[in-house]
N, C-alpha and C positions, 0 to 999 in steps of 0.2 A: 173730290173723290169720295165715294161712299165707304161707310165703315166695313161693309161686306167685302168690297174690293180690296181695301187695305189689309183686312184679315186674311183674305185669300192669297195676296201677294206675299205677306209675311210668312204664311204657312208654307207657301211654295219655296221661298228662300230657305226656310228651316229644313224642309225636306231635302233640298239639294245639298245643304251642309251635311246633314246626316248621311246621305248617300255617299258623299265624298269621304267622310271619315270612316264610313262602313267599308268602303273600298280600300282605304289605307289599312284598316285592321285586318281585312281579308288577305291583303298582300302580306301583311306581317305574319299571319298564321302559316301561309304557304311557304314562306322563306325561313320560318322559325326565328326571325329577327324583327325588331321593331322597325317600321317604315316611317321615318320622320317626315313631317311637313316643314320645309325650310321657309322662314319668313324673316323680315327685318323689323326689329323693335328698337326705337331710339338709336339707330345706327349700328346696332349689334345684331349679328346674324344668329338667329336661334334655330335650333332643330327641335320642333315640337312633337312630342310623343303622345299617345293616347293617355298616358299616366303622368306626364311631366315634361320637363324641358332641360336642355343642357346648353351651356354657352359654347357654341360650336367653334368660335374663332380662337379658343385657347387649348383645344385638344391637339395632341401630337398627330401629325400626319403619318408618321411611321410607327411601327410596332416595336422597333428596337431602339432603346434609349440608352446610350452609353453613360456611364457614371465614373467619376474619378474623384480623388481626394487632393485638395490643394496642399494640405499640410499633414500627410499621413503620420509624420513623426510625433504629432500632438496627441495621438491616441494609440492604444495598444493594438497589436495585430489581432488579438482575440476579439476586441470590440469591432474592428473593421470587418472581420469575418462574420461576426454576429449580425452586423448591419446588412451585409450583402445577403446573408441567408434569410434574414427577416423579410426583406423585400421579395426575394425569390419564392418563399413559402406562402406569401400572401397575394400581392397584386399580380405577380407573374404566374403563379400556380393556377390562379382562377381566371386568367384571361389570356389573350394572345400576346400580351406585352412581354418583352424580354429586356433585361438590364445588364448588358455585358460590361466588362472593364473592372472597376473598383481598384485601379492602380493609381499611381501618382499622375496628376494632370500634366498634360503637355500643352505648350502654348498653341492657341488657336484650334485645339481639338474640339469637335462637336460633342454635345451632351451636357449632362448635369454636373456641376462642380460643387463639391462639399467642402466647407470650411469648418474646422473644429475650433471653437473659442469660448469665452465666458459669457456670451450673450444668451438670451433666451432662444430656444430653438425656433426657427422660422424659415420661410422661403421668401425670396425677393419678389416673386411674382407667382403666377399659376401656370401650369402646363408648359406648352412649347416656348413661352417667353423666357423660360429659364435656360434655354439652349445657349451654351457658351457664356452664360452670365457669371462673372467673377463673384465668389461668395454667394452663389445662387441658393444654396441650402446651408443653413447654419445648424450645427449640432453641438450640444453641450452635454457631455457625459459626467460632469462634475455636479451631481445632484445635490450635494451639500449646500451649494450656493444658491439654488433656485427651487428645488423640490426635495426638502430634507426628509420627507416621509419615505422617499425611495432609497434612503441611505441606511436603512436598518440592518440589512444583511446583503451578502453577495448575490443571493438568488433574487432578492427584491431589486437590486440595482440592475441586474441583467434583464429582468422583466420590464422595468421602466425604460431601459435603453431600447429594447425591442419595440415597445409601444411608441416611443418618441420617433424612431426611424420610420415605422410603418405609417404613422400619422403624417409626418412631413412628406413622405413619398406619395401619400394621397393627394397632397397639394401639387407635387411634381407632375402627376398625371392629370391634374386639372380639377380636383374635387375641392369644394369650399367647405366651410364649417357647417356641420349639420345643425348645431344649436342656434344658428342665426336665421334659420328659415322662418317664414311668416307663420307657419303652422306649428311652431314649437310650443309645447304646453307652458302655461304660466310659470310653473315651478322651475323651469329651465331658462327663463329669459334674462336672468341676472347676468349671465356670462355674455358680455357684449364684445369682448376682445376677439379680433380675428377677421377673416375675409368673408364677406357676404356674397353668396352666389345667387344666380337667377335660374338655377337648374334643380328641379325636384324630380329626379329620375325615378325615385321610388317614393312610397309613403314615408312620412317622418320616421326616423329610425333611432329609438332611444339607446340602442346597443352599438351604434356605429363607432368605428375607430376614429371617425372625424367629428365626434360629438364630445364636447367638454363635459356635458351633463350626463355622465355615466358613472356607474359604481366603479370604484377603483380609479386607475389612471388610464384613460383612453381604451377601456376594455382589454387591458393587458396586451394590446397590439394584435388581437385576434379579430379578423374580419367577421362581421355579422352576416347573416344570410342575405340581408338587403345590400350590404356593401358588395357582396359577391355578385348579386343581381345587377347592381349599378355598373360595376366595372365591366361585366360581360356585355351589358347593353351598349355601352359606349365603345369598347374596344374589341369585342368578340371573344371567342374562346379558342 
């Protein structure tokens, strides 16, 4: 086959690819929502956007995600109220998601189950795989034992509590740690602990509440503009 013919066929294929993605982007503008291209990579279903990807199989299928406390007696009513309010004012306010409940868990009830204990805050999985999981979300409001800098004043403790809850509920809705992305700057690659994602829905976000490499503790639990863009992209408004 001649070089000219190979070049022509390669150019033709590239043109078809560009036309395809051009059509995708055009549909996106018309609907004011990203139009993903669904594909399978290493057995994982991905939804590819013009600017990134998300792990589709861990996203919640419904927009209403019930929440309950396995041991509400282990934390004050004020902190339980703060937790519910923190999630409402962040992930729920800026998307179509809703988080009803926040009462004591009932056996077999659907939704996310919170356990308060002395472990480091964490989730047992990401996204919808937390549904009905015992101890699915671990919260620890005793900062003296694991983050003493949050224990300086009552205001600081409340700020850290809010940040902890908002961060863990980022995992609840399926977001991974921002600082583990492949495009994380060198000064932020030392923090290796946490869940690695395959979804870069936005550009790297140094201000994300899901990023350990931020000033202060998790951005004081305030969603960045890219956090908001990401949750609206995935779950709508």
